[in-house]
Biopython code that builds the backbone (N, CA, C, O; Angstrom):
import numpy as np
from Bio.PDB.StructureBuilder import StructureBuilder

atoms = [
    (1, "MET", "N", (0.851, -1.169, 0.000)),
    (1, "MET", "CA", (0.000, 0.000, 0.000)),
    (1, "MET", "C", (0.895, 1.230, 0.000)),
    (1, "MET", "O", (1.757, 1.380, 0.866)),
    (2, "LYS", "N", (0.689, 2.106, -0.972)),
    (2, "LYS", "CA", (1.403, 3.376, -1.023)),
    (2, "LYS", "C", (0.385, 4.494, -0.854)),
    (2, "LYS", "O", (-0.659, 4.513, -1.506)),
    (3, "LEU", "N", (0.712, 5.420, 0.029)),
    (3, "LEU", "CA", (-0.153, 6.568, 0.289)),
    (3, "LEU", "C", (0.679, 7.837, 0.310)),
    (3, "LEU", "O", (1.878, 7.798, 0.586)),
    (4, "SER", "N", (0.042, 8.958, 0.017)),
    (4, "SER", "CA", (0.743, 10.236, 0.092)),
    (4, "SER", "C", (0.903, 10.711, 1.531)),
    (4, "SER", "O", (1.792, 11.511, 1.822)),
    (5, "ALA", "N", (0.054, 10.229, 2.431)),
    (5, "ALA", "CA", (0.130, 10.632, 3.838)),
    (5, "ALA", "C", (1.430, 10.118, 4.444)),
    (5, "ALA", "O", (1.756, 8.937, 4.324)),
    (6, "ARG", "N", (2.161, 11.001, 5.089)),
    (6, "ARG", "CA", (3.448, 10.621, 5.687)),
    (6, "ARG", "C", (3.295, 10.097, 7.111)),
    (6, "ARG", "O", (4.165, 9.379, 7.602)),
    (7, "ASN", "N", (2.220, 10.442, 7.764)),
    (7, "ASN", "CA", (2.019, 10.012, 9.150)),
    (7, "ASN", "C", (1.315, 8.662, 9.169)),
    (7, "ASN", "O", (0.090, 8.587, 9.265)),
    (8, "GLN", "N", (2.103, 7.603, 9.075)),
    (8, "GLN", "CA", (1.595, 6.243, 9.095)),
    (8, "GLN", "C", (2.168, 5.546, 10.326)),
    (8, "GLN", "O", (3.376, 5.335, 10.431)),
    (9, "LEU", "N", (1.282, 5.194, 11.253)),
    (9, "LEU", "CA", (1.704, 4.650, 12.536)),
    (9, "LEU", "C", (1.233, 3.210, 12.667)),
    (9, "LEU", "O", (0.052, 2.967, 12.913)),
    (10, "PRO", "N", (2.141, 2.249, 12.506)),
    (10, "PRO", "CA", (1.741, 0.843, 12.610)),
    (10, "PRO", "C", (1.482, 0.444, 14.056)),
    (10, "PRO", "O", (2.101, 0.967, 14.983)),
    (11, "GLY", "N", (0.562, -0.483, 14.227)),
    (11, "GLY", "CA", (0.247, -0.964, 15.563)),
    (11, "GLY", "C", (-0.668, -2.166, 15.520)),
    (11, "GLY", "O", (-0.825, -2.818, 14.487)),
    (12, "LYS", "N", (-1.270, -2.448, 16.667)),
    (12, "LYS", "CA", (-2.205, -3.570, 16.803)),
    (12, "LYS", "C", (-3.532, -3.056, 17.315)),
    (12, "LYS", "O", (-3.586, -2.182, 18.181)),
    (13, "VAL", "N", (-4.610, -3.611, 16.767)),
    (13, "VAL", "CA", (-5.952, -3.281, 17.242)),
    (13, "VAL", "C", (-6.115, -3.888, 18.630)),
    (13, "VAL", "O", (-5.930, -5.092, 18.805)),
    (14, "VAL", "N", (-6.460, -3.062, 19.620)),
    (14, "VAL", "CA", (-6.636, -3.559, 20.984)),
    (14, "VAL", "C", (-8.089, -3.518, 21.432)),
    (14, "VAL", "O", (-8.457, -4.151, 22.421)),
    (15, "GLU", "N", (-8.921, -2.764, 20.695)),
    (15, "GLU", "CA", (-10.337, -2.685, 21.071)),
    (15, "GLU", "C", (-11.142, -2.199, 19.878)),
    (15, "GLU", "O", (-10.694, -1.348, 19.110)),
    (16, "ILE", "N", (-12.344, -2.759, 19.736)),
    (16, "ILE", "CA", (-13.303, -2.295, 18.743)),
    (16, "ILE", "C", (-14.635, -2.119, 19.452)),
    (16, "ILE", "O", (-15.221, -3.083, 19.945)),
    (17, "LYS", "N", (-15.108, -0.879, 19.498)),
    (17, "LYS", "CA", (-16.401, -0.585, 20.114)),
    (17, "LYS", "C", (-17.419, -0.439, 18.993)),
    (17, "LYS", "O", (-17.495, 0.601, 18.339)),
    (18, "GLU", "N", (-18.200, -1.493, 18.779)),
    (18, "GLU", "CA", (-19.133, -1.517, 17.661)),
    (18, "GLU", "C", (-20.419, -0.781, 17.977)),
    (18, "GLU", "O", (-20.977, -0.911, 19.066)),
    (19, "GLY", "N", (-20.876, -0.010, 17.013)),
    (19, "GLY", "CA", (-22.168, 0.660, 17.099)),
    (19, "GLY", "C", (-23.047, 0.175, 15.963)),
    (19, "GLY", "O", (-22.679, -0.746, 15.234)),
    (20, "ALA", "N", (-24.197, 0.787, 15.812)),
    (20, "ALA", "CA", (-25.122, 0.382, 14.755)),
    (20, "ALA", "C", (-24.566, 0.720, 13.369)),
    (20, "ALA", "O", (-24.741, -0.052, 12.427)),
    (21, "VAL", "N", (-23.900, 1.863, 13.242)),
    (21, "VAL", "CA", (-23.405, 2.321, 11.945)),
    (21, "VAL", "C", (-21.884, 2.440, 11.936)),
    (21, "VAL", "O", (-21.235, 2.067, 10.959)),
    (22, "ASN", "N", (-21.315, 2.958, 13.022)),
    (22, "ASN", "CA", (-19.877, 3.190, 13.121)),
    (22, "ASN", "C", (-19.260, 2.368, 14.241)),
    (22, "ASN", "O", (-19.955, 1.825, 15.100)),
    (23, "ALA", "N", (-17.944, 2.296, 14.206)),
    (23, "ALA", "CA", (-17.192, 1.645, 15.275)),
    (23, "ALA", "C", (-16.034, 2.547, 15.653)),
    (23, "ALA", "O", (-15.513, 3.288, 14.818)),
    (24, "ILE", "N", (-15.634, 2.483, 16.911)),
    (24, "ILE", "CA", (-14.421, 3.155, 17.366)),
    (24, "ILE", "C", (-13.350, 2.077, 17.475)),
    (24, "ILE", "O", (-13.489, 1.116, 18.231)),
    (25, "VAL", "N", (-12.287, 2.254, 16.711)),
    (25, "VAL", "CA", (-11.191, 1.285, 16.680)),
    (25, "VAL", "C", (-10.010, 1.898, 17.420)),
    (25, "VAL", "O", (-9.564, 2.998, 17.094)),
    (26, "ILE", "N", (-9.507, 1.177, 18.418)),
    (26, "ILE", "CA", (-8.355, 1.637, 19.205)),
    (26, "ILE", "C", (-7.135, 0.835, 18.749)),
    (26, "ILE", "O", (-7.137, -0.396, 18.763)),
    (27, "ILE", "N", (-6.085, 1.575, 18.340)),
    (27, "ILE", "CA", (-4.850, 0.945, 17.874)),
    (27, "ILE", "C", (-3.722, 1.329, 18.825)),
    (27, "ILE", "O", (-3.482, 2.510, 19.078)),
    (28, "ASP", "N", (-3.035, 0.317, 19.347)),
    (28, "ASP", "CA", (-1.863, 0.535, 20.203)),
    (28, "ASP", "C", (-0.665, 0.703, 19.286)),
    (28, "ASP", "O", (-0.300, -0.224, 18.563)),
    (29, "ILE", "N", (-0.046, 1.887, 19.311)),
    (29, "ILE", "CA", (1.094, 2.167, 18.437)),
    (29, "ILE", "C", (2.423, 2.084, 19.190)),
    (29, "ILE", "O", (3.464, 2.485, 18.669)),
    (30, "GLY", "N", (2.382, 1.566, 20.404)),
    (30, "GLY", "CA", (3.604, 1.359, 21.173)),
    (30, "GLY", "C", (3.950, 2.537, 22.061)),
    (30, "GLY", "O", (3.404, 3.630, 21.912)),
    (31, "GLY", "N", (4.853, 2.302, 22.974)),
    (31, "GLY", "CA", (5.317, 3.348, 23.882)),
    (31, "GLY", "C", (4.231, 3.870, 24.798)),
    (31, "GLY", "O", (4.325, 4.991, 25.296)),
    (32, "GLY", "N", (3.180, 3.055, 25.030)),
    (32, "GLY", "CA", (2.074, 3.484, 25.871)),
    (32, "GLY", "C", (1.093, 4.393, 25.150)),
    (32, "GLY", "O", (0.221, 4.986, 25.785)),
    (33, "ASN", "N", (1.220, 4.511, 23.846)),
    (33, "ASN", "CA", (0.357, 5.399, 23.055)),
    (33, "ASN", "C", (-0.692, 4.612, 22.287)),
    (33, "ASN", "O", (-0.408, 3.557, 21.719)),
    (34, "LYS", "N", (-1.905, 5.141, 22.278)),
    (34, "LYS", "CA", (-3.009, 4.537, 21.540)),
    (34, "LYS", "C", (-3.698, 5.620, 20.724)),
    (34, "LYS", "O", (-3.773, 6.778, 21.133)),
    (35, "ILE", "N", (-4.193, 5.221, 19.571)),
    (35, "ILE", "CA", (-4.935, 6.124, 18.695)),
    (35, "ILE", "C", (-6.307, 5.529, 18.469)),
    (35, "ILE", "O", (-6.448, 4.322, 18.273)),
    (36, "SER", "N", (-7.322, 6.387, 18.496)),
    (36, "SER", "CA", (-8.675, 5.903, 18.201)),
    (36, "SER", "C", (-9.147, 6.521, 16.894)),
    (36, "SER", "O", (-8.824, 7.664, 16.572)),
    (37, "ALA", "N", (-9.914, 5.742, 16.154)),
    (37, "ALA", "CA", (-10.486, 6.203, 14.892)),
    (37, "ALA", "C", (-11.934, 5.742, 14.831)),
    (37, "ALA", "O", (-12.250, 4.606, 15.185)),
    (38, "THR", "N", (-12.804, 6.625, 14.384)),
    (38, "THR", "CA", (-14.196, 6.258, 14.154)),
    (38, "THR", "C", (-14.339, 5.947, 12.670)),
    (38, "THR", "O", (-14.127, 6.809, 11.817)),
    (39, "ILE", "N", (-14.703, 4.703, 12.376)),
    (39, "ILE", "CA", (-14.880, 4.279, 10.985)),
    (39, "ILE", "C", (-16.208, 3.539, 10.880)),
    (39, "ILE", "O", (-16.800, 3.154, 11.888)),
    (40, "SER", "N", (-16.660, 3.349, 9.666)),
    (40, "SER", "CA", (-17.946, 2.675, 9.468)),
    (40, "SER", "C", (-17.826, 1.188, 9.792)),
    (40, "SER", "O", (-16.745, 0.608, 9.693)),
    (41, "MET", "N", (-18.937, 0.583, 10.178)),
    (41, "MET", "CA", (-18.965, -0.854, 10.412)),
    (41, "MET", "C", (-18.669, -1.601, 9.113)),
    (41, "MET", "O", (-18.079, -2.681, 9.129)),
    (42, "THR", "N", (-19.087, -1.011, 7.984)),
    (42, "THR", "CA", (-18.770, -1.616, 6.686)),
    (42, "THR", "C", (-17.258, -1.725, 6.519)),
    (42, "THR", "O", (-16.758, -2.754, 6.064)),
    (43, "SER", "N", (-16.526, -0.672, 6.884)),
    (43, "SER", "CA", (-15.064, -0.701, 6.781)),
    (43, "SER", "C", (-14.451, -1.712, 7.735)),
    (43, "SER", "O", (-13.506, -2.412, 7.370)),
    (44, "VAL", "N", (-14.975, -1.798, 8.946)),
    (44, "VAL", "CA", (-14.480, -2.799, 9.904)),
    (44, "VAL", "C", (-14.592, -4.191, 9.286)),
    (44, "VAL", "O", (-13.662, -4.993, 9.363)),
    (45, "ASN", "N", (-15.732, -4.463, 8.678)),
    (45, "ASN", "CA", (-15.960, -5.783, 8.076)),
    (45, "ASN", "C", (-15.117, -6.000, 6.825)),
    (45, "ASN", "O", (-14.540, -7.073, 6.648)),
    (46, "GLU", "N", (-15.038, -4.988, 5.950)),
    (46, "GLU", "CA", (-14.253, -5.127, 4.719)),
    (46, "GLU", "C", (-12.768, -5.297, 5.006)),
    (46, "GLU", "O", (-12.080, -6.028, 4.293)),
    (47, "LEU", "N", (-12.260, -4.625, 6.052)),
    (47, "LEU", "CA", (-10.855, -4.754, 6.439)),
    (47, "LEU", "C", (-10.609, -5.977, 7.315)),
    (47, "LEU", "O", (-9.468, -6.301, 7.644)),
    (48, "ASN", "N", (-11.694, -6.650, 7.687)),
    (48, "ASN", "CA", (-11.624, -7.831, 8.561)),
    (48, "ASN", "C", (-10.877, -7.510, 9.858)),
    (48, "ASN", "O", (-10.051, -8.298, 10.320)),
    (49, "LEU", "N", (-11.177, -6.342, 10.441)),
    (49, "LEU", "CA", (-10.511, -5.928, 11.675)),
    (49, "LEU", "C", (-11.022, -6.726, 12.860)),
    (49, "LEU", "O", (-12.224, -6.935, 13.027)),
    (50, "LYS", "N", (-10.087, -7.159, 13.668)),
    (50, "LYS", "CA", (-10.388, -7.882, 14.895)),
    (50, "LYS", "C", (-9.361, -7.465, 15.934)),
    (50, "LYS", "O", (-8.283, -6.987, 15.579)),
    (51, "VAL", "N", (-9.676, -7.637, 17.202)),
    (51, "VAL", "CA", (-8.680, -7.376, 18.250)),
    (51, "VAL", "C", (-7.486, -8.291, 17.982)),
    (51, "VAL", "O", (-7.645, -9.498, 17.796)),
    (52, "GLY", "N", (-6.302, -7.708, 17.965)),
    (52, "GLY", "CA", (-5.075, -8.449, 17.674)),
    (52, "GLY", "C", (-4.605, -8.282, 16.238)),
    (52, "GLY", "O", (-3.480, -8.662, 15.912)),
    (53, "SER", "N", (-5.452, -7.713, 15.366)),
    (53, "SER", "CA", (-5.060, -7.483, 13.973)),
    (53, "SER", "C", (-3.985, -6.415, 13.896)),
    (53, "SER", "O", (-4.001, -5.449, 14.659)),
    (54, "ASP", "N", (-3.046, -6.593, 12.966)),
    (54, "ASP", "CA", (-2.115, -5.521, 12.637)),
    (54, "ASP", "C", (-2.893, -4.466, 11.869)),
    (54, "ASP", "O", (-3.757, -4.797, 11.057)),
    (55, "ALA", "N", (-2.593, -3.205, 12.121)),
    (55, "ALA", "CA", (-3.266, -2.108, 11.426)),
    (55, "ALA", "C", (-2.327, -0.917, 11.378)),
    (55, "ALA", "O", (-1.370, -0.835, 12.148)),
    (56, "ILE", "N", (-2.606, -0.003, 10.476)),
    (56, "ILE", "CA", (-1.818, 1.217, 10.356)),
    (56, "ILE", "C", (-2.755, 2.402, 10.503)),
    (56, "ILE", "O", (-3.719, 2.535, 9.749)),
    (57, "ALA", "N", (-2.475, 3.262, 11.470)),
    (57, "ALA", "CA", (-3.228, 4.507, 11.621)),
    (57, "ALA", "C", (-2.597, 5.509, 10.661)),
    (57, "ALA", "O", (-1.409, 5.816, 10.767)),
    (58, "VAL", "N", (-3.391, 6.013, 9.731)),
    (58, "VAL", "CA", (-2.911, 6.967, 8.744)),
    (58, "VAL", "C", (-3.546, 8.316, 9.055)),
    (58, "VAL", "O", (-4.770, 8.438, 9.111)),
    (59, "ILE", "N", (-2.712, 9.318, 9.255)),
    (59, "ILE", "CA", (-3.204, 10.645, 9.626)),
    (59, "ILE", "C", (-2.882, 11.615, 8.515)),
    (59, "ILE", "O", (-1.717, 11.821, 8.175)),
    (60, "LYS", "N", (-3.905, 12.206, 7.954)),
    (60, "LYS", "CA", (-3.752, 13.228, 6.916)),
    (60, "LYS", "C", (-4.622, 14.395, 7.336)),
    (60, "LYS", "O", (-5.841, 14.359, 7.166)),
    (61, "ALA", "N", (-4.013, 15.414, 7.875)),
    (61, "ALA", "CA", (-4.779, 16.543, 8.407)),
    (61, "ALA", "C", (-4.288, 17.849, 7.793)),
    (61, "ALA", "O", (-3.089, 18.053, 7.601)),
    (62, "THR", "N", (-5.221, 18.711, 7.496)),
    (62, "THR", "CA", (-4.844, 20.030, 7.006)),
    (62, "THR", "C", (-4.718, 21.029, 8.144)),
    (62, "THR", "O", (-4.160, 22.113, 7.970)),
    (63, "SER", "N", (-5.241, 20.659, 9.317)),
    (63, "SER", "CA", (-5.102, 21.527, 10.482)),
    (63, "SER", "C", (-5.143, 20.689, 11.748)),
    (63, "SER", "O", (-5.768, 19.630, 11.799)),
    (64, "VAL", "N", (-4.469, 21.185, 12.751)),
    (64, "VAL", "CA", (-4.473, 20.544, 14.063)),
    (64, "VAL", "C", (-4.889, 21.594, 15.076)),
    (64, "VAL", "O", (-4.325, 22.688, 15.105)),
    (65, "MET", "N", (-5.867, 21.272, 15.905)),
    (65, "MET", "CA", (-6.318, 22.211, 16.936)),
    (65, "MET", "C", (-5.611, 21.894, 18.243)),
    (65, "MET", "O", (-5.362, 20.731, 18.563)),
    (66, "VAL", "N", (-5.296, 22.928, 18.986)),
    (66, "VAL", "CA", (-4.649, 22.789, 20.292)),
    (66, "VAL", "C", (-5.484, 23.559, 21.304)),
    (66, "VAL", "O", (-5.902, 24.687, 21.043)),
    (67, "GLY", "N", (-5.723, 22.954, 22.447)),
    (67, "GLY", "CA", (-6.467, 23.614, 23.502)),
    (67, "GLY", "C", (-5.722, 23.546, 24.814)),
    (67, "GLY", "O", (-4.814, 22.734, 24.987)),
    (68, "VAL", "N", (-6.108, 24.396, 25.728)),
    (68, "VAL", "CA", (-5.547, 24.392, 27.078)),
    (68, "VAL", "C", (-6.699, 24.420, 28.084)),
    (68, "VAL", "O", (-7.771, 24.944, 27.784)),
    (69, "PRO", "N", (-6.486, 23.867, 29.258)),
    (69, "PRO", "CA", (-7.555, 23.888, 30.269)),
    (69, "PRO", "C", (-7.848, 25.312, 30.732)),
    (69, "PRO", "O", (-6.979, 26.183, 30.687)),
    (70, "ASP", "N", (-9.065, 25.533, 31.170)),
    (70, "ASP", "CA", (-9.459, 26.851, 31.710)),
    (70, "ASP", "C", (-8.749, 27.153, 33.013)),
    (70, "ASP", "O", (-8.963, 28.214, 33.601)),
]
sb = StructureBuilder()
sb.init_structure("model")
sb.init_model(0)
sb.init_chain("A")
sb.init_seg("    ")
for serial, (resi, resn, name, xyz) in enumerate(atoms, 1):
    if name == "N":
        sb.init_residue(resn, " ", resi, " ")
    sb.init_atom(name, np.array(xyz, "f"), 0.0, 1.0, " ", f" {name:<3s}", serial, name[0])
structure = sb.get_structure()
């Protein structure tokens, strides 16, 4: 798989929270870091994602927001 996105973080699926239409997929990328992504249930099924599956979190963002506590 070749993508233009440079932020590709390989890891393992550690949790899938299934909903009626979407799922939240949690990927452990190592070093105590986890990334969550909301994707369609259709995508979960087409990618055959399961806990323990290898996966790559691909981040392509045109902006990043930063906040601070009040």
